[in-house]
C-alpha positions in Angstrom: -23.2 38.7 99.1 -26.0 36.4 100.3 -27.3 36.9 103.8 -30.0 34.2 104.0 -33.7 34.6 103.7 -36.7 35.9 105.7 -40.2 34.5 104.9 -38.9 32.9 101.7 -37.4 36.2 100.5 -33.6 36.0 99.7 -31.5 38.8 101.2 -28.3 39.9 99.5 -25.8 42.6 100.6 -24.3 44.8 97.9 -20.5 45.2 98.0 -21.1 48.9 98.0 -22.8 48.5 101.3 -19.6 46.9 102.7 -17.6 49.8 101.4 -20.0 52.2 103.0 -19.8 50.4 106.4 -16.0 50.4 106.2 -15.8 54.2 105.5 -18.2 55.0 108.4 -16.4 52.6 110.7 -13.0 54.3 110.0 -14.7 57.6 110.9 -16.0 56.1 114.2 -19.7 56.0 113.3 -20.4 52.3 113.6 -23.4 52.8 116.1 -25.0 55.2 113.7 -24.4 52.7 110.8 -26.2 50.0 112.8 -29.1 52.4 113.2 -29.2 53.2 109.5 -29.3 49.4 108.9 -32.4 49.3 111.0 -34.0 52.0 109.0 -33.2 50.3 105.8 -34.7 47.0 107.2 -37.9 48.8 108.0 -37.9 50.3 104.5 -37.6 46.9 102.8 -40.1 45.3 105.2 -42.6 47.9 104.2 -42.0 47.0 100.5 -42.5 43.3 101.4 -45.6 43.9 103.4 -47.2 46.0 100.7 -46.3 43.4 98.1 -47.9 40.6 100.2 -51.0 42.6 100.8 -51.3 43.1 97.0 -50.7 39.4 96.3 -47.3 39.9 94.8 -44.3 37.6 95.6 -40.9 39.2 96.2 -38.1 36.8 95.1 -35.1 38.7 96.4 -34.0 41.9 98.1 -30.5 43.4 97.6 -29.5 46.0 100.2 -27.5 49.1 99.0 -26.2 52.0 101.1 -29.2 54.1 100.5 -32.0 51.6 100.0 -32.6 48.3 98.5 -33.8 46.6 95.3 -36.8 44.3 95.7 -37.0 41.9 92.7 -40.5 40.8 92.0 -40.9 37.1 91.2 -43.8 37.5 88.9 -43.5 40.6 86.8 -46.6 39.4 84.9 -48.8 40.3 87.8 -47.4 43.7 88.3 -49.9 46.3 87.1 -48.7 49.9 87.1 -50.8 50.9 90.1 -49.5 47.9 92.0 -45.9 48.8 91.2 -46.6 52.3 92.5 -48.0 51.2 95.7 -45.2 48.7 96.5 -42.6 51.4 95.5 -44.1 54.1 97.7 -44.4 51.9 100.8 -40.7 52.1 101.6 -40.3 55.9 101.6 -43.7 56.1 103.5 -42.2 53.9 106.2 -39.2 56.2 106.6 -41.3 59.3 106.7 -43.4 57.6 109.5 -40.2 56.9 111.4 -39.1 60.5 111.0 -42.5 61.8 112.2 -42.3 59.6 115.3 -38.8 60.9 116.0 -40.1 64.5 115.7 -42.8 63.8 118.1 -40.4 62.2 120.7 -37.9 65.1 120.1 -40.6 67.8 120.7 -41.8 66.1 123.9 -38.2 65.6 125.2 -38.5 61.8 125.2 -35.1 60.2 124.5 -31.6 61.5 123.6 -32.1 64.6 121.4 -28.9 64.1 119.3 -30.0 60.5 118.4 -33.5 61.6 117.7 -32.2 64.3 115.5 -30.0 61.7 113.6 -33.1 59.5 113.3 -35.1 62.4 111.7 -32.3 63.4 109.3 -31.5 59.8 108.3 -35.0 58.8 107.5 -35.7 62.0 105.6 -32.6 61.4 103.5 -33.6 57.8 102.9 -37.2 58.7 101.9 -36.3 61.7 99.7 -33.3 59.9 98.0 -35.5 56.9 97.2 -38.2 59.1 95.8 -35.8 60.5 93.1 -37.4 59.5 89.7 -34.6 57.1 88.7 -34.3 53.3 88.6 -33.6 51.4 90.7 -34.9 53.8 93.3 -38.5 53.7 94.3 -39.2 57.0 92.5 -37.9 55.3 89.3 -40.4 52.5 89.7 -43.1 55.1 90.1 -41.9 56.8 87.0 -41.8 53.5 85.1 -45.4 52.7 86.2 -46.6 55.9 84.5 -44.4 55.5 81.4 -45.1 51.7 80.8 -48.7 52.2 79.5 -47.4 54.9 77.1 -44.2 53.4 75.7 -44.2 49.8 76.9 -42.5 48.2 79.9 -39.1 47.7 78.3 -38.7 51.2 77.0 -40.0 52.6 80.3 -37.4 50.6 82.2 -34.6 51.9 80.0 -35.7 55.5 80.2 -36.1 55.4 84.0 -32.6 53.8 84.3 -31.2 56.4 82.0 -32.4 59.1 84.4 -30.7 57.2 87.2 -27.4 57.3 85.4 -27.8 61.0 84.7 -28.6 61.7 88.4 -25.6 59.6 89.5 -23.3 61.7 87.3 -24.9 64.9 88.7 -24.3 63.7 92.3 -20.7 62.8 91.5 -20.1 66.3 90.1 -21.6 67.9 93.2 -19.5 65.7 95.5 -16.3 66.6 93.6 -17.3 70.3 93.8 -17.7 70.1 97.6 -14.4 68.3 97.8 -12.7 71.0 95.8 -14.1 73.5 98.4 -12.5 71.6 101.2 -15.6 69.7 102.5 -15.4 66.3 100.8 -18.6 64.3 101.3 -17.8 60.5 101.2 -21.5 59.6 101.6 -22.5 61.6 98.5 -19.8 59.9 96.5 -20.8 56.5 97.6 -24.5 57.4 96.8 -23.4 58.5 93.3 -21.5 55.3 92.7 -24.4 53.1 94.0 -26.9 54.9 91.8 -24.8 54.7 88.6 -23.9 51.0 89.1 -27.5 50.0 90.0 -29.0 52.1 87.2 -26.7 50.6 84.6 -27.6 47.1 85.9 -31.3 47.8 85.6 -30.9 49.2 82.1 -28.9 46.2 80.9 -31.3 43.7 82.4 -34.5 45.4 81.2 -34.7 43.3 78.0 -33.9 40.1 79.9 -36.6 40.8 82.5 -39.1 41.5 79.8 -38.3 38.4 77.8 -38.5 36.3 81.0 -41.9 37.7 81.7 -43.1 36.8 78.2 -41.8 33.2 78.4 -43.5 32.8 81.8 -47.0 33.8 80.5 -47.8 30.4 79.0 -47.2 28.5 82.3 -49.0 31.3 84.2 -52.0 30.9 81.9 -52.0 27.1 82.5 -51.7 27.6 86.2 -54.4 30.2 86.7 -56.7 29.3 83.8 -57.1 33.0 82.7 -55.2 36.1 82.0 -56.2 39.6 80.8 -56.0 39.8 77.0 -55.2 42.5 74.5 -55.3 42.6 70.7 -52.7 44.3 68.4 -53.0 45.0 64.7 -49.8 44.8 62.6 -48.7 44.7 59.0 -47.3 41.4 57.7 -43.8 42.8 57.2 -43.5 44.1 60.7 -40.5 42.6 62.6 -41.1 40.6 65.8 -38.9 43.1 67.7 -41.3 46.0 66.9 -44.3 43.9 68.0 -42.7 42.9 71.3 -42.1 46.6 72.0 -45.8 47.0 72.2 -46.3 44.2 74.7 -47.1 44.8 78.4 -46.0 42.2 80.9 -49.4 42.1 82.6 -51.4 41.3 79.4 -51.6 38.3 77.1 -51.6 39.4 73.5 -53.2 38.3 70.2 -51.8 39.7 67.0 -54.0 40.4 64.0 -51.8 40.4 60.8 -52.9 42.5 57.8 -51.4 42.9 54.4 -50.9 46.3 52.7 -54.6 46.3 51.5 -55.6 45.8 55.2 -56.9 42.3 54.5 -56.6 39.9 57.4 -53.9 37.4 56.8 -54.1 35.6 60.1 -54.2 35.7 63.9 -51.3 34.7 66.1 -51.1 34.1 69.8 -48.4 35.6 72.0 -47.0 32.2 72.8 -46.6 31.3 69.2 -44.8 34.6 68.5 -42.4 34.1 71.5 -41.5 30.5 70.4 -40.8 31.8 66.8 -38.6 34.6 68.2 -36.6 32.1 70.3 -36.3 29.8 67.3 -35.5 32.3 64.5 -34.7 35.6 66.2 -36.4 39.0 66.7 -35.7 40.4 63.2 -37.9 38.2 61.1 -41.1 39.6 59.7 -44.3 38.3 61.3 -45.5 36.8 58.0 -42.8 34.2 58.4 -44.6 33.0 61.5 -47.8 32.7 59.6 
């Protein structure tokens, strides 16, 4: 559900957030929901500020009940350490709000019950978003460490798989508490949000990766330079296997060898991408030569 835009960043509201508001409204907690919306806004503004300071453009932010998903416009520029800093900015902002509330609470400044709610809400938002599962901030931190080891696409799928696992675990905990007579709607909504969002991240990982590859040629023409990297492959290697070694923040050159390790040729990344779009991912690289 589109909400408009702030500073060129499109804002969208998840339907799960609408459900969450409705459930809390029926329970008579609308003022507290409004406060949580404010905490979420601060969380996302922290992501946006960190991205801007690091020179990264955020294309869209989608708000969920326990956080948001900031979609980066230029995955090509997102180095692992940059992704970590942007991801950690949101939870850090919530921890700062909680610390301020603790300070006011201890000095008797303001309503104690509302300050207590502010402390608890921001701690929940920070800790929940630090879980190592996509699309949460902790999942982006996990992906930033996995990407140099297994590649961006595989790292995204693994972090999203963790998100699905944690969602099922939260659902089971929620059902167990309900069986004991203390049904927790917030926990059930959190589990549903995490599973849907993680499944979406997992299914879109390959499309995000291909989009970043296609955009590199125009990025090279616009900037005039990109960081490069060489790969060495055998001539019968399928294009899919080569793409799995690519990183979105590098422009690749592929050295093709035969079984005797003689050089058959050198192919640029752009040539390989065009061949894949034309003939598919399962052709051997020698066909491109």
